[in-house]
C-alpha positions in Angstrom: 104.7 84.4 68.2 107.5 86.9 68.2 105.8 88.9 70.9 105.3 85.8 73.0 108.9 84.7 72.6 110.1 88.2 73.5 108.0 88.2 76.6 109.2 84.9 77.9 112.9 85.5 77.0 113.1 89.1 78.0 116.3 89.7 80.0 119.3 91.9 80.2 121.6 92.1 77.1 124.4 90.3 78.9 122.3 87.4 80.2 123.6 84.0 79.1 121.6 81.0 77.9 121.2 79.6 81.5 119.8 82.8 82.9 117.4 83.1 79.9 116.3 79.5 80.4 115.4 80.3 84.1 113.4 83.3 83.0 111.4 81.2 80.5 110.7 78.5 83.2 109.7 81.0 85.9 107.5 83.1 83.6 105.8 80.0 82.2 104.9 78.9 85.8 103.7 82.4 86.7 101.6 82.8 83.5 100.0 79.3 83.8 99.0 80.0 87.4 97.8 83.5 86.6 95.5 82.2 83.9 94.2 79.5 86.3 93.5 82.1 89.0 91.7 84.5 86.7 89.6 82.0 84.8 89.0 79.2 87.2 89.9 79.9 90.8 89.2 83.7 90.8 91.4 84.2 93.9 92.3 87.8 93.2 94.9 88.1 95.9 96.9 85.2 94.4 96.4 86.7 90.9 97.8 90.0 92.2 100.9 88.2 93.5 101.4 86.4 90.2 101.0 89.7 88.2 103.5 91.4 90.7 105.9 88.5 90.1 105.9 89.0 86.4 106.4 92.7 86.9 109.3 92.2 89.3 111.0 89.9 86.7 111.6 93.1 84.6 113.6 94.8 87.3 117.1 93.8 86.0 116.3 94.8 82.4 114.8 98.2 83.5 117.8 98.9 85.8 120.1 98.1 82.9 118.4 100.5 80.5 117.9 103.2 83.1 121.4 103.4 84.3 123.1 102.1 81.1 125.0 99.3 82.9 125.8 95.6 82.5 124.5 93.4 85.2 126.6 90.3 86.0 124.9 87.0 85.3 125.2 85.7 88.9 123.5 88.8 90.3 120.7 88.7 87.7 120.2 85.0 88.4 120.1 85.5 92.2 117.6 88.4 91.8 115.1 86.4 89.8 115.5 83.3 92.0 114.8 85.5 95.0 111.7 87.0 93.4 110.4 83.5 92.5 111.2 82.1 95.9 109.5 84.9 97.9 106.3 85.2 95.8 105.4 82.0 94.1 107.1 79.5 96.4 106.8 81.5 99.6 103.4 83.0 99.3 101.5 80.8 96.9 103.3 77.5 97.6 103.2 78.3 101.4 106.9 77.5 101.8 106.8 80.1 104.6 104.5 77.7 106.5 106.3 74.4 105.5 109.8 75.7 106.2 110.2 77.9 109.3 113.5 79.4 108.1 112.3 80.2 104.6 111.2 83.8 105.4 114.3 84.5 107.5 116.7 83.2 104.8 115.0 85.3 102.1 115.0 88.5 104.1 118.7 88.0 105.0 119.4 87.4 101.3 117.4 90.5 100.5 119.5 92.6 102.8 122.7 91.2 101.1 121.4 91.7 97.6 120.0 95.2 98.2 123.3 96.2 99.7 125.1 94.8 96.6 122.9 96.9 94.3 123.4 100.0 96.5 127.1 99.5 96.6 127.2 99.0 92.8 125.4 102.2 92.0 127.6 104.4 94.3 130.7 102.5 93.3 130.1 103.1 89.6 129.4 106.8 90.3 132.6 107.1 92.2 134.6 105.5 89.5 133.1 107.2 86.4 132.1 110.7 87.5 134.6 113.5 87.4 135.4 115.4 90.6 133.9 112.6 92.9 136.2 110.6 95.1 134.1 109.0 97.9 135.9 107.2 100.7 135.4 103.5 101.2 133.8 104.1 104.5 131.2 106.5 102.9 130.5 103.8 100.2 129.9 101.3 103.0 127.5 103.6 104.9 125.5 104.4 101.7 125.4 100.7 100.9 124.0 99.9 104.4 121.4 102.7 104.2 120.3 101.7 100.7 119.7 98.1 101.8 117.8 99.1 104.9 115.6 101.4 102.9 114.7 98.6 100.5 113.9 96.4 103.4 111.6 99.0 104.9 109.9 99.6 101.6 109.3 95.8 101.2 107.6 95.8 104.7 105.4 98.7 103.6 104.4 96.6 100.6 103.6 93.6 102.8 101.5 95.7 105.1 99.6 97.3 102.1 98.9 93.8 100.6 97.6 92.6 104.0 95.5 95.7 104.5 93.9 96.1 101.1 94.3 92.7 99.4 93.3 90.6 102.4 96.6 88.7 102.3 98.8 87.5 105.2 102.3 88.5 104.1 103.1 89.7 107.6 102.9 86.3 109.2 101.0 86.0 112.5 102.6 84.5 115.6 101.1 83.1 118.8 102.7 84.7 121.8 102.3 84.0 125.5 102.6 87.5 126.9 101.7 91.1 125.9 102.5 94.6 127.3 99.8 97.2 126.7 98.6 100.5 128.0 95.2 100.0 126.3 94.2 97.6 129.0 94.5 100.4 131.6 94.1 103.4 129.4 92.9 105.8 132.0 96.2 105.9 134.0 98.4 105.2 131.0 100.1 102.4 132.9 101.7 99.5 131.0 99.9 96.3 131.9 101.8 93.0 131.7 99.8 89.9 130.8 101.9 86.7 131.1 101.4 83.0 130.6 98.5 83.5 128.2 96.9 80.1 127.5 94.0 80.9 125.1 92.5 83.8 123.3 88.8 84.0 122.4 87.7 86.4 119.6 84.0 87.2 119.2 83.0 88.6 115.8 79.7 89.3 114.0 78.9 88.0 110.5 76.7 89.7 107.9 73.5 88.3 109.4 74.3 89.7 112.9 75.2 86.3 114.3 78.0 86.1 116.8 80.9 83.9 115.8 83.6 82.7 118.2 87.2 82.1 117.2 89.5 80.3 119.7 93.3 80.6 119.6 94.9 78.0 121.7 98.4 78.5 123.2 98.4 82.2 123.6 97.6 85.6 122.0 97.8 86.2 118.3 100.4 88.8 117.3 99.3 90.1 113.9 102.6 90.8 112.2 104.7 93.1 114.3 107.1 90.4 115.4 107.5 89.1 111.9 108.1 92.6 110.6 110.8 93.3 113.1 112.4 89.9 112.6 112.6 90.6 108.9 114.2 94.0 109.4 116.8 92.5 111.9 117.9 89.8 109.4 117.9 92.4 106.6 120.2 94.3 108.9 122.6 91.4 109.1 122.7 90.9 105.3 123.3 94.6 104.8 126.1 94.6 107.4 127.9 91.6 105.8 127.9 93.1 102.3 128.8 96.6 103.5 131.9 95.1 105.2 132.9 93.2 102.1 132.2 96.3 100.0 134.4 98.4 102.3 137.2 95.9 102.1 136.9 95.6 98.3 137.1 99.4 97.9 139.7 100.0 100.6 142.1 97.1 100.2 142.7 94.2 97.8 140.3 93.9 94.9 141.9 90.6 93.9 141.4 89.1 97.3 137.8 90.1 97.4 137.2 89.5 93.7 133.9 87.7 94.4 132.3 91.1 95.1 132.7 91.8 91.3 129.9 89.3 90.7 127.5 91.8 92.4 128.9 95.0 90.7 127.4 96.0 87.4 129.7 97.5 84.9 129.2 100.7 82.9 128.3 99.9 79.2 131.1 100.5 76.8 
């Protein structure tokens, strides 16, 4: 029982009762669904997402131990809410399909949060390491670059899951025009196809029978638009926190005190 209790309540050493309660609730939901997928449904792609969710919930605790820092409760709560919202609600609950802005909002928040983590790490180094005095502008640049790197790595993970786990994390989108040199490959000329009304896909099943799939309304873009949109909104989130981080380090820390909710502290 102690092992089970430790698993469900595992958190950072500074987490308050509310944060721990959220951990317990989210882990319970993930475990129940994981057992259901493994024993009854046997949908291994969904089982992978649930197992990944449980692994991601350990990030705050691992970061705390690795860097010997104290993570603010608000930052920890937002991190686990983001993980739950993107995997269990977004992917398994199909919130990405029900709410068109769900994916955009999460990726914007991801850019903001990742920038906060990046700023925190460099800010702590700047304050506690001897012989280092980084300028606020340099802190902001590193913050921005860290956030964009995290965003790109997440897109790599989405592509890998789609490629090898047969998922659809990079959401498709129907478009009405395409530009391609493949249509006129010999002359390497960009061909423009506009006002696409319908796409017909012919495929072959295991028995050799030809199957026809019809996409009404246009041509199916298989993820590139979604990926670029995610990176653009990640860019916006990164810029916003980078600006606040710069102002916090350069000017009035009292005026921009809310930034402290995203800055871990070095353990005493």
